[in-house]
N, C-alpha and C positions, 0 to 999 in steps of 0.2 A: 839414734831416731830423733825426729824433728817434729815440732806441732809449730802450728801458725794460728794466730788470731789478728784481729783487727783491733786497735785501741778505740777504747769508749770516747765519746765526743767530748772534748773539754781535759782529755788527759794529758798532763804535761810531762816535762822531762827536763833536765838539763843540758844546753849546747855544750859538747865536749870542747868545742874551741874557745868561745867568750863566756860560757858559763851563765848565758843568760837562761830565763825560763821560759819556755816555747813548747808549742802543741808537739804531741807526741806523733800526731800524723803528718808534721811537716817533713817535706822532702829537702828544705833549705832551710838556714838559720834566717828570720827575717832582720836581726839584728846585725849580725856580720856576713850574710849571705854566702856561708859556706854549704856544701852540697853534704847533706846528712844521709842520704839514701838513695839508692838508685831505684826506677820503676821495674818490677819484675817484667821480664820477658814478654812482649806482645801486649803490655797495658798502654804503652805510647804516654804522650804528653796527658798532663791534665785536661779533662774534658770540660770543667765549669770552672772560667776564671774568679779570681776574688773579685769582689764588688766592694766598693769606697763608700757607704753611705755616710761618712763623715771625715772632713778634711778641713783643718784650718790653720791659716797662715798668718802671722803675724809680725811686724817689726816695732823692737823698741830702740829708741833713740836716746843718748844721754845728752840731755839739755841742761845738765847742771854748770858750776862755777868752777869747775876744776877738779872737783872732789872725787874719787872713786867710789863708783856704785857697785853693789853686789848683789847677785840674784841667785834663787834657786826654783828650779823646775822643779813643781810639785805635780804628780797625775795621783788622781782619784777616779775610782770605779765603783759606782752605785748599782744596788739592784734596783728592781721596780718600785720595793718600798722606802728608798732613800739609804739603807744600810749599806755602810762603807764595806766592800768586797777587798778592795785592795787600795794600799794607797803607799805612795813610794816617791823618794826624790830621785828624779833621773837625770837631773845635772845641775851644777853651779858652776858659778865663776864671777867674774869681775869685767867692767868695762871701764874706761877712760871718757873724759869729755870727747864729744863729736864721734865716738864709737856708736856701732849700732850691733845689733844682734838680732835674728831670724829666727823665729821658733815654728815648727811644724807638727801638726798632730796629725795622723791617719788611724781611721780604723777601717780595716780591711775585713770583710766576712767572706766564709766561703763554706762550702760542705765540707765536712773530713775528709783528707785524700785517702784513697784506697791503698794505701802501703800498706804491707803485712809484717807485722814482728815474727820471727822468727827464732823458736826457744830451743836449744840444743838438748834433750833431756838427760842425755850423759854429764853433760857438764854443768849444766843449769846456767850457760851464757845466752845472750840475747844477741842477735844481728839483725 
């Protein structure tokens, strides 16, 4: 016997491919683009595409006198009161004189996808 439930909005899980924390409702991983779930028969493609209310891109150029510069890309998410919800280093590196690095931040929003999590009551496994 199996039971089905729709994940709660904002519920997360770990991508089995790249180990990124992703939304449980995602059909594919936004970090590595691997397909994680297939739509149930007859549900078709996603009806509401994701919107991107925030997209920032910038380029940093090394204008030094030959010394190597290191960088850390830090991402913070705050709630409406200013409390830090998440803070993590998402990339580090170095660049030489005359090298450049371009960084892009995108925030995509959409309603939770209507995929269903199926639990096998006999084994307790989730598919």
